[in-house]
C-alpha positions as CSV (number, residue, x, y, z in Angstrom):
1,M,-2.9,16.2,-18.7
2,P,-3.0,18.8,-15.9
3,P,-3.0,18.7,-12.9
4,Y,-1.2,15.3,-13.2
5,L,2.4,14.5,-14.1
6,P,3.8,11.9,-16.4
7,D,4.7,9.6,-13.5
8,D,1.0,9.6,-12.5
9,Y,0.2,7.8,-15.7
10,V,3.3,5.6,-16.4
11,S,5.5,3.7,-14.0
12,V,8.8,1.9,-14.9
13,R,10.6,-0.8,-13.0
14,V,13.7,-2.8,-13.8
15,E,14.3,-6.4,-12.8
16,G,17.6,-7.8,-13.9
17,D,17.7,-7.4,-17.7
18,R,14.0,-6.8,-18.1
19,V,12.1,-3.4,-18.1
20,F,8.4,-3.3,-17.1
21,L,6.1,-0.5,-18.0
22,E,2.8,-0.1,-16.2
23,F,0.1,2.3,-17.2
24,A,-2.6,4.0,-15.2
25,E,-5.9,2.1,-14.9
26,Q,-7.8,4.6,-17.2
27,F,-5.6,3.6,-20.1
28,R,-7.0,0.1,-20.0
29,R,-10.2,1.4,-21.5
30,P,-10.8,3.2,-24.8
31,V,-10.6,7.0,-24.6
32,H,-13.9,8.8,-24.3
33,L,-13.9,12.5,-24.9
34,N,-16.7,14.9,-23.9
35,F,-17.6,18.0,-25.8
36,E,-15.2,20.3,-24.0
37,E,-12.2,17.9,-24.3
38,A,-12.8,17.3,-28.0
39,V,-13.1,21.0,-28.8
40,S,-10.0,21.8,-26.8
41,L,-8.0,19.1,-28.6
42,K,-9.1,20.1,-32.1
43,L,-8.5,23.9,-31.4
44,A,-5.1,23.1,-30.1
45,L,-4.3,21.1,-33.2
46,R,-5.5,23.9,-35.4
47,S,-3.4,26.5,-33.6
48,L,-0.2,24.5,-34.5
49,P,1.7,26.4,-37.2
50,A,2.9,23.0,-38.5
51,R,-0.5,22.4,-40.1
52,V,0.4,24.7,-42.9
53,A,3.7,23.0,-43.5
54,A,4.7,19.4,-44.2
55,K,2.8,17.9,-41.3
56,A,-0.6,19.1,-42.4
57,E,-1.7,15.6,-43.5
58,T,-0.7,14.0,-40.2
59,L,-2.6,16.6,-38.2
60,A,-5.7,16.2,-40.5
61,A,-5.7,12.5,-39.9
62,L,-5.4,13.0,-36.2
63,E,-8.4,15.3,-36.3
64,E,-10.4,12.6,-38.1
65,K,-9.5,10.1,-35.5
66,I,-10.7,12.4,-32.7
67,A,-14.0,12.8,-34.6
68,D,-14.4,9.1,-35.1
69,I,-14.3,8.2,-31.4
70,L,-17.0,10.8,-30.5
71,P,-20.7,9.8,-30.0
72,T,-22.9,11.1,-32.9
73,G,-24.4,13.9,-30.8
74,T,-21.1,15.2,-29.5
75,R,-19.6,15.0,-32.9
76,D,-22.3,17.3,-34.3
77,E,-21.8,19.8,-31.4
78,V,-18.0,19.8,-32.0
79,A,-18.6,20.5,-35.8
80,K,-20.8,23.5,-34.9
81,A,-18.2,24.8,-32.5
82,E,-15.4,24.5,-35.1
83,S,-17.5,26.5,-37.6
84,R,-17.8,29.4,-35.1
85,I,-14.4,29.6,-33.6
86,Q,-11.4,30.8,-35.6
87,V,-7.9,30.2,-34.3
88,S,-5.3,32.4,-35.9
89,A,-3.2,30.9,-38.6
90,L,0.3,31.8,-39.8
91,P,0.7,34.5,-42.4
92,K,1.2,33.0,-45.9
93,G,4.7,34.5,-46.2
94,L,5.9,32.9,-43.0
95,A,4.3,29.5,-43.9
96,A,6.2,29.6,-47.2
97,K,9.5,30.2,-45.5
98,I,8.9,27.3,-43.1
99,R,8.2,25.0,-46.1
100,E,11.3,26.1,-47.9
101,L,13.4,25.6,-44.8
102,E,11.9,22.1,-44.2
103,G,12.9,21.2,-47.7
104,A,16.5,22.4,-47.3
105,L,16.7,20.6,-43.9
106,R,15.4,17.4,-45.5
107,D,17.8,17.5,-48.4
108,K,20.7,18.9,-46.3
109,V,21.5,21.9,-48.5
110,E,22.6,25.3,-47.4
111,V,20.3,28.4,-47.7
112,E,21.1,32.1,-48.1
113,M,19.0,34.5,-46.2
114,E,18.6,38.2,-45.5
115,Y,18.1,38.4,-41.8
116,F,17.1,41.2,-39.5
117,T,18.8,41.3,-36.1
118,A,16.5,43.4,-33.8
119,S,19.1,44.0,-31.1
120,R,21.4,45.7,-33.6
121,D,18.7,47.0,-35.9
122,E,20.7,45.5,-38.7
123,M,20.0,43.5,-41.9
124,T,22.6,41.0,-42.9
125,R,23.0,38.4,-45.7
126,R,24.0,35.0,-44.4
127,R,24.6,31.5,-45.5
128,V,23.2,28.9,-43.1
129,R,23.2,25.1,-42.8
130,P,19.8,24.4,-41.3
131,Y,20.0,21.6,-38.7
132,G,16.5,21.8,-37.3
133,I,13.3,23.8,-37.0
134,V,11.5,24.4,-33.7
135,N,8.4,26.1,-32.5
136,H,9.0,27.7,-29.1
137,M,6.6,29.9,-27.2
138,G,4.6,30.5,-30.4
139,E,7.6,31.5,-32.6
140,W,9.2,29.5,-35.3
141,Y,13.0,29.2,-35.3
142,V,15.5,27.6,-37.7
143,V,18.6,26.4,-36.0
144,G,21.8,25.9,-37.9
145,H,25.4,26.7,-38.5
146,C,25.8,30.3,-39.6
147,L,28.8,30.6,-42.0
148,L,29.0,34.4,-41.3
149,R,29.5,34.0,-37.6
150,D,31.0,30.5,-37.9
151,R,28.8,29.0,-35.1
152,E,25.5,27.4,-34.4
153,L,22.7,29.9,-34.0
154,P,18.9,30.1,-33.8
155,F,17.1,32.4,-36.3
156,R,13.5,33.6,-35.9
157,V,11.8,32.8,-39.2
158,D,9.6,35.9,-39.2
159,R,12.8,38.0,-39.3
160,I,14.0,36.4,-42.5
161,K,13.3,39.0,-45.3
162,S,14.3,36.7,-48.2
163,L,15.4,33.1,-48.5
164,R,17.1,31.2,-51.3
165,R,18.0,27.5,-51.4
166,L,21.6,26.8,-52.5
167,E,23.3,23.7,-54.0
168,A,26.0,23.2,-51.3
169,K,25.5,20.0,-49.3
170,F,26.3,19.5,-45.6
171,D,26.0,16.9,-42.8
172,V,24.3,17.5,-39.5
173,P,26.7,17.1,-36.6
174,P,26.0,13.7,-34.8
175,G,25.5,15.4,-31.4
176,F,23.0,18.0,-32.6
177,N,19.8,18.0,-30.5
178,I,17.0,20.5,-31.2
179,A,15.6,20.0,-27.7
180,K,18.2,22.2,-26.2
181,Y,16.7,25.2,-28.0
182,R,13.4,24.9,-26.2
183,R,14.4,27.3,-23.5
184,A,13.6,30.8,-22.4
185,E,17.1,32.1,-23.3
186,M,16.4,31.5,-27.0
187,Y,13.9,34.4,-26.9
188,I,15.1,37.1,-29.3
189,P,13.5,40.4,-28.3
190,S,11.9,42.9,-30.7
191,P,10.4,46.3,-29.9
192,R,7.2,45.2,-31.5
193,D,6.6,42.2,-29.2
194,E,3.8,42.4,-26.7
195,E,4.0,41.3,-23.0
196,V,1.4,38.7,-22.1
197,K,0.5,37.8,-18.5
198,I,-1.6,34.8,-17.6
199,R,-2.7,33.7,-14.1
200,F,-3.0,30.0,-13.6
201,S,-5.0,28.5,-10.7
202,P,-3.4,26.6,-7.8
203,E,-4.9,23.4,-9.3
204,I,-2.4,23.4,-12.2
205,A,0.3,25.7,-10.8
206,R,2.5,22.8,-9.8
207,W,2.2,21.2,-13.2
208,L,3.2,24.4,-15.1
209,R,5.9,25.3,-12.6
210,E,7.8,22.2,-13.5
211,R,7.5,22.9,-17.2
212,M,8.3,26.6,-17.5
213,P,11.6,28.4,-17.0
214,P,11.7,29.9,-13.5
215,K,12.3,33.4,-14.8
216,L,8.9,33.4,-16.6
217,V,6.8,32.5,-13.6
218,S,5.8,34.3,-10.4
219,E,4.4,32.5,-7.4
220,Q,1.4,34.1,-5.7
221,A,0.3,34.0,-2.1
222,D,-2.9,32.0,-2.9
223,G,-0.9,29.3,-4.6
224,S,-1.6,30.5,-8.1
225,L,1.1,31.3,-10.7
226,I,1.5,34.2,-13.1
227,L,3.3,33.4,-16.4
228,T,4.8,36.4,-18.2
229,L,5.9,36.1,-21.9
230,R,6.8,38.4,-24.7
231,V,5.4,37.3,-28.1
232,S,5.0,38.8,-31.5
233,R,1.5,37.4,-32.1
234,P,-0.5,37.0,-28.9
235,D,-3.5,35.5,-30.8
236,W,-1.7,32.2,-31.2
237,M,-2.2,31.6,-27.5
238,V,-6.0,31.4,-27.8
239,G,-6.0,27.7,-28.8
240,W,-3.4,26.9,-26.2
241,L,-5.2,28.6,-23.4
242,L,-8.6,27.1,-24.1
243,Q,-7.4,23.7,-23.0
244,Y,-7.0,25.0,-19.4
245,A,-10.6,26.4,-19.3
246,E,-11.3,28.1,-16.0
247,H,-7.8,27.5,-14.7
248,A,-6.3,30.2,-16.9
249,D,-7.1,33.9,-16.7
250,V,-5.5,36.4,-19.2
251,L,-4.4,39.5,-17.3
252,S,-2.9,41.3,-20.3
253,P,-2.9,42.5,-23.0
254,P,-6.6,43.6,-23.2
255,S,-6.9,42.5,-26.8
256,L,-6.0,38.9,-25.9
257,R,-8.2,38.9,-22.9
258,K,-11.2,40.1,-25.1
259,R,-10.4,37.4,-27.7
260,M,-10.3,34.7,-25.0
261,Q,-13.6,35.9,-23.5
262,E,-15.2,35.7,-27.0
263,A,-13.9,32.2,-27.6
264,C,-15.1,31.0,-24.2
265,R,-18.5,32.5,-24.7
266,E,-18.8,30.8,-28.1
267,V,-17.8,27.4,-26.7
268,A,-20.0,27.8,-23.6
269,G,-23.0,28.8,-25.7
270,L,-22.7,25.9,-28.0
271,Y,-22.2,23.5,-25.1
272,G,-25.2,24.9,-23.3
273,A,-27.4,24.7,-26.4
274,G,-26.5,21.1,-27.0
């Protein structure tokens, strides 16, 4: 949780063949969430595209646990806030493709897809062995071995025109790790994508600097940081940005700035009325 780092919460020491984990003092007591923290957590959960896929039940259970630990008055305020704030969900077509890919990945069967490559303005038909699915910077990607190119590649799911499950089976390479695809270089540009600029206050600049690719951040003289991204659906960022409250300021595009202002006013109004 900003502005702290993981080593502020957990320390590890090794003595001989024994490993000791020590947690920060605040973890010795049950977690108590206030109104703002609870709303931020629940909106962040609802902004996750995975809630429309196979993980929906897990996320719903987590939302229930958050509600269970809230005092009665706070729980009622959070319920009112949820009824008045809408976080953008995935289009149905995209959600269906993610579900189909998750099934193929689970059963280790190939898929055939019609895929649009924006850099070449070209539609191709490919057979792919899906190794993993990752959400990166608000976009869904399936990563797998492309038989057309004979190499491992990431494919943006929203650029798959059609998708068909095949019968051919495969094995995922032992060394495959989806984590290596959580990087700025995986970004696949499109003429339709919008540039988003967000200024983060000096209080959390250090925390973000250590988690974002250097090419995406710009240091400011006052210690703040400007994050620049290109995304196809800027609205997905509303839930993500709300967790930073006053520490995040949307500079562009105007449509996202307006949406953030509306969301903040709704939350502030409900909190003040409580």
